[in-house]
C-alpha positions as CSV (number, residue, x, y, z in Angstrom):
1,X,100.5,161.3,79.5
2,X,98.5,164.1,81.8
3,X,95.4,162.9,83.2
4,X,92.0,164.4,84.0
5,X,89.6,162.6,85.7
6,X,85.7,164.2,85.1
7,X,83.3,163.2,87.9
8,X,79.5,163.7,87.0
9,X,77.3,164.0,90.0
10,X,74.1,164.3,91.2
11,X,72.4,164.0,94.9
12,X,75.4,161.6,95.7
13,X,77.5,163.8,98.5
14,X,78.8,160.6,100.4
15,X,79.5,158.4,97.4
16,X,81.3,160.9,95.6
17,X,83.2,161.7,98.8
18,X,84.6,158.0,98.8
19,X,85.4,158.5,95.0
20,X,87.4,161.3,95.7
21,X,88.8,159.9,98.4
22,X,89.9,157.0,96.5
23,X,91.2,159.2,93.5
24,X,93.3,161.4,96.0
25,X,95.1,157.9,97.4
26,X,95.6,156.0,94.5
27,X,95.6,158.7,91.4
28,X,97.0,161.7,93.4
29,X,98.6,163.5,90.5
30,X,95.7,163.4,87.7
31,X,93.3,166.5,87.7
32,X,90.2,166.2,89.2
33,X,87.2,167.8,87.4
34,X,83.7,167.6,89.5
35,X,80.5,168.5,87.7
36,X,77.7,168.8,90.1
37,X,74.0,169.6,89.9
38,X,71.6,170.5,90.6
39,X,72.4,169.0,93.6
40,X,70.4,170.0,97.0
41,X,72.3,167.5,99.1
42,X,75.4,169.9,100.3
43,X,77.7,168.4,97.5
44,X,78.5,171.8,96.9
45,X,80.0,172.8,100.3
46,X,81.6,169.4,100.6
47,X,83.9,169.8,97.3
48,X,84.6,173.0,97.7
49,X,86.5,172.4,100.9
50,X,88.4,169.5,99.7
51,X,91.8,170.7,98.3
52,X,92.3,167.2,96.0
53,X,89.5,169.0,93.6
54,X,90.9,170.9,91.2
55,X,87.8,172.1,89.2
56,X,83.8,172.1,90.6
57,X,81.4,172.9,87.6
58,X,77.9,173.4,88.6
59,X,75.2,172.8,86.0
60,X,71.7,173.2,86.0
61,X,70.6,170.3,83.5
62,X,70.2,166.8,84.7
63,X,71.3,165.5,81.5
64,X,74.3,163.4,81.7
65,X,75.8,163.8,78.7
66,X,75.8,167.8,79.2
67,X,77.5,166.9,82.7
68,X,80.2,165.2,80.8
69,X,80.7,167.9,78.2
70,X,81.3,170.4,80.6
71,X,83.4,168.7,82.4
72,X,85.4,167.7,79.3
73,X,85.3,171.3,78.6
74,X,87.3,172.1,81.6
75,X,89.9,169.7,81.7
76,X,93.4,170.5,80.6
77,X,95.1,166.5,80.5
78,X,96.0,165.1,77.0
79,X,93.7,162.2,78.5
80,X,90.5,162.6,80.0
81,X,88.7,159.8,81.9
82,X,84.8,159.6,83.0
83,X,83.8,158.4,86.4
84,X,80.9,157.4,88.2
85,X,80.6,159.3,91.5
86,X,79.8,156.1,93.1
87,X,82.5,154.4,92.2
88,X,86.0,153.5,93.7
89,X,89.3,153.1,91.5
90,X,91.6,150.4,92.4
91,X,95.2,150.5,92.8
92,X,96.7,150.8,89.4
93,X,93.7,152.2,87.7
94,X,95.7,155.6,86.4
95,X,98.6,153.0,85.2
96,X,96.2,151.4,83.2
97,X,94.7,154.1,81.9
98,X,97.9,155.1,80.3
99,X,98.8,151.7,79.5
100,X,95.8,151.5,77.3
101,X,95.8,154.7,75.9
102,X,99.5,154.3,74.6
103,X,98.1,151.6,72.2
104,X,94.5,152.8,71.5
105,X,92.3,156.0,71.3
106,X,90.2,154.7,74.1
107,X,89.9,152.2,77.3
108,X,87.3,151.0,79.5
109,X,87.7,148.3,82.4
110,X,85.4,146.6,85.1
111,X,82.9,147.7,87.1
112,X,82.8,145.2,90.4
113,X,79.9,145.1,92.5
114,X,81.0,144.0,96.2
115,X,82.7,141.3,95.8
116,X,81.5,140.2,92.0
117,X,84.5,140.8,89.9
118,X,83.1,139.4,86.6
119,X,80.1,141.8,86.3
120,X,81.9,143.4,83.0
121,X,83.6,142.4,80.1
122,X,84.0,144.1,76.6
123,X,80.9,144.0,74.6
124,X,81.5,143.9,71.1
125,X,78.8,144.1,68.0
126,X,79.3,143.7,64.4
127,X,76.7,146.2,62.4
128,X,76.5,147.5,59.2
129,X,80.4,146.3,58.8
130,X,81.5,148.2,61.6
131,X,83.0,146.2,64.9
132,X,81.7,148.5,67.7
133,X,83.0,148.0,71.3
134,X,80.9,149.3,73.9
135,X,82.4,150.6,77.1
136,X,80.7,151.8,80.3
137,X,80.5,155.3,80.7
138,X,81.2,155.5,84.2
139,X,84.7,154.0,83.7
140,X,86.4,154.9,80.3
141,X,89.3,157.0,79.3
142,X,90.1,158.8,76.1
143,X,92.7,160.0,74.2
144,X,91.7,164.2,74.9
145,X,92.3,164.6,71.1
146,X,89.8,161.5,70.1
147,X,86.9,163.1,72.8
148,X,87.2,166.4,71.4
149,X,87.7,166.3,67.6
150,X,86.6,162.7,66.6
151,X,83.5,162.4,69.1
152,X,82.8,165.9,69.6
153,X,82.1,165.1,73.3
154,X,78.8,163.4,73.9
155,X,75.4,163.7,72.3
156,X,73.3,166.1,74.4
157,X,70.3,164.8,72.9
158,X,70.1,161.8,74.8
159,X,68.9,161.3,78.1
160,X,70.3,157.8,78.2
161,X,72.5,155.9,76.0
162,X,75.2,158.6,75.2
163,X,78.0,155.8,75.9
164,X,76.9,153.5,73.2
165,X,76.1,156.3,71.1
166,X,79.9,157.1,71.3
167,X,80.6,154.0,70.8
168,X,79.2,153.5,67.3
169,X,80.5,157.1,66.7
170,X,84.5,155.8,67.5
171,X,83.9,152.9,65.5
172,X,82.7,154.6,62.5
173,X,85.7,156.8,62.8
174,X,88.1,153.4,62.7
175,X,88.9,153.4,66.4
176,X,89.1,151.1,69.0
177,X,88.1,150.7,72.7
178,X,90.6,148.2,74.4
179,X,89.8,146.4,77.8
180,X,92.3,146.7,80.5
181,X,91.6,144.4,83.5
182,X,93.7,146.6,85.9
183,X,91.4,149.8,85.2
184,X,89.2,148.5,88.2
185,X,86.9,150.4,90.0
186,X,84.3,148.8,92.7
187,X,80.4,150.0,93.6
188,X,78.9,148.7,96.4
189,X,76.2,145.9,95.9
190,X,73.5,148.0,97.3
191,X,74.4,151.1,95.9
192,X,73.1,152.9,92.9
193,X,70.0,150.7,92.5
194,X,67.1,151.8,90.5
195,X,67.4,154.4,87.7
196,X,70.3,156.9,87.9
197,X,69.8,160.6,89.1
198,X,70.7,161.9,85.8
199,X,67.8,160.8,84.3
200,X,66.2,157.4,83.2
201,X,68.0,154.5,82.6
202,X,67.2,151.6,80.2
203,X,64.2,150.3,81.7
204,X,62.1,153.5,80.8
205,X,60.5,152.0,77.7
206,X,60.0,155.5,76.0
207,X,63.7,156.8,76.5
208,X,65.2,153.2,75.8
209,X,63.7,152.5,72.4
210,X,63.8,156.7,71.8
211,X,67.2,156.6,72.2
212,X,67.9,152.8,70.6
213,X,66.1,154.1,67.2
214,X,67.8,157.7,67.2
215,X,71.5,156.6,67.5
216,X,70.9,153.6,65.1
217,X,69.4,155.7,62.5
218,X,71.7,158.9,63.1
219,X,74.8,156.6,62.6
220,X,73.8,154.2,59.9
221,X,70.7,156.1,58.3
222,X,67.7,154.1,57.6
223,X,68.6,150.7,56.5
224,X,67.1,147.3,57.3
225,X,69.7,146.5,59.4
226,X,68.4,149.5,61.9
227,X,64.9,148.2,61.7
228,X,66.2,144.6,62.0
229,X,67.5,145.5,65.3
230,X,65.1,147.7,66.8
231,X,62.5,145.4,66.1
232,X,64.3,142.6,67.7
233,X,64.9,144.3,70.8
234,X,61.2,145.5,71.1
235,X,59.9,141.9,70.6
236,X,62.0,140.5,72.9
237,X,60.8,142.5,75.6
238,X,56.9,142.5,74.3
239,X,57.5,138.5,74.6
240,X,59.2,139.1,78.4
241,X,56.0,141.1,79.3
242,X,53.8,139.1,77.8
243,X,55.2,136.0,79.8
244,X,54.9,138.3,83.2
245,X,51.4,138.8,82.5
246,X,50.6,134.9,82.1
247,X,52.3,134.6,85.4
248,X,50.0,136.8,87.0
249,X,53.2,139.1,87.3
250,X,51.7,141.8,85.7
251,X,48.4,143.1,83.9
252,X,47.1,143.5,80.2
253,X,47.1,147.3,80.3
254,X,50.9,147.6,81.6
255,X,51.7,145.5,78.9
256,X,49.5,147.5,76.1
257,X,50.7,150.9,77.7
258,X,54.5,149.7,77.6
259,X,53.7,148.6,73.8
260,X,52.6,152.3,73.2
261,X,55.5,153.7,74.8
262,X,57.9,151.5,72.8
263,X,56.0,152.5,69.5
264,X,55.9,156.1,70.4
265,X,59.6,155.9,71.3
266,X,60.9,154.4,67.9
267,X,58.9,157.1,66.0
268,X,60.3,159.6,67.7
269,X,63.8,158.7,67.9
270,X,63.9,157.5,64.2
271,X,62.6,161.1,63.3
272,X,64.9,162.8,65.2
273,X,67.7,160.7,63.9
274,X,67.2,161.3,60.5
275,X,67.1,165.2,61.3
276,X,70.3,164.7,63.5
277,X,71.9,162.8,60.2
278,X,71.3,165.2,57.6
279,X,72.4,168.1,60.6
280,X,75.7,166.6,60.8
281,X,77.0,164.7,57.7
282,X,80.6,164.4,59.1
283,X,82.2,161.5,60.7
284,X,81.5,163.0,64.1
285,X,77.7,162.6,63.7
286,X,77.0,164.6,66.9
287,X,74.9,167.9,66.0
288,X,74.1,168.1,69.6
289,X,77.7,167.9,70.9
290,X,80.5,169.5,73.1
291,X,81.2,172.3,70.4
292,X,77.4,173.7,70.1
293,X,77.6,177.4,71.9
294,X,75.4,176.8,75.2
295,X,75.8,178.0,78.7
296,X,76.2,174.5,80.3
297,X,78.1,176.0,83.5
298,X,76.2,178.1,86.0
299,X,79.1,178.3,87.9
300,X,82.5,177.1,87.9
301,X,85.2,177.6,91.0
302,X,88.9,176.9,89.8
303,X,92.0,176.0,91.9
304,X,94.3,176.5,89.1
305,X,93.5,179.9,88.4
């Protein structure tokens, strides 16, 4: 099994260098595809000087799912892994991928932080009769045919939550994600704090609920299960925010402002999810996927040529 590793990066030159060092020493036979941009910290020069990076793809869009798809398009392996630019792989990581993909269509593993070895485990939910197995988009590998043909890559509409959307679609296709303890990666405890450089994280209320309602509506349609799950999340966040106000840790105006962001996110995401569901009625459920014709790469440096 030939392994390609796609590493999306944005303004993380030093952490990327450490990640690439770990790939060079622990997965030397893997094809490495770095998708950069639009960085302004000298990442391009650093990567081009390295002989252990096979392809450098420069993109102009900050969306993580655009970067993922650009890397998937450039990869040639029959197994494709996605690795966060600030993660270092452990010994046995590549072997764990091969073992996992021999039994399933996708495999994921731990993302440890500092000395914490228990930061992750396989998260599962049953939604509308589907056994959904979520994975960390910074440490996951797929059979290339599954990633390209079944999923059509990642949904570029989503600025956050793309990995969770892919998990729903994998479950819809009847495919499993397996957990492998040896597919271990490490992120220093003080690194990657706050929102990710590629876009908003789940603390951004509007995008959190826009993403949640979009992917649920797109994958399951306008059914009570979708409304119940979305509102359960919203009421839980509202209660937490209200308790913070009562403790003096927040203001009523901030609480109301957060509520407006949640409502607008739910309405926009639900509407866009219905449109996406109508545009792609296949099991792929990805009208903004890899096969959409668009110019993702603004430059490509390919050592394989």
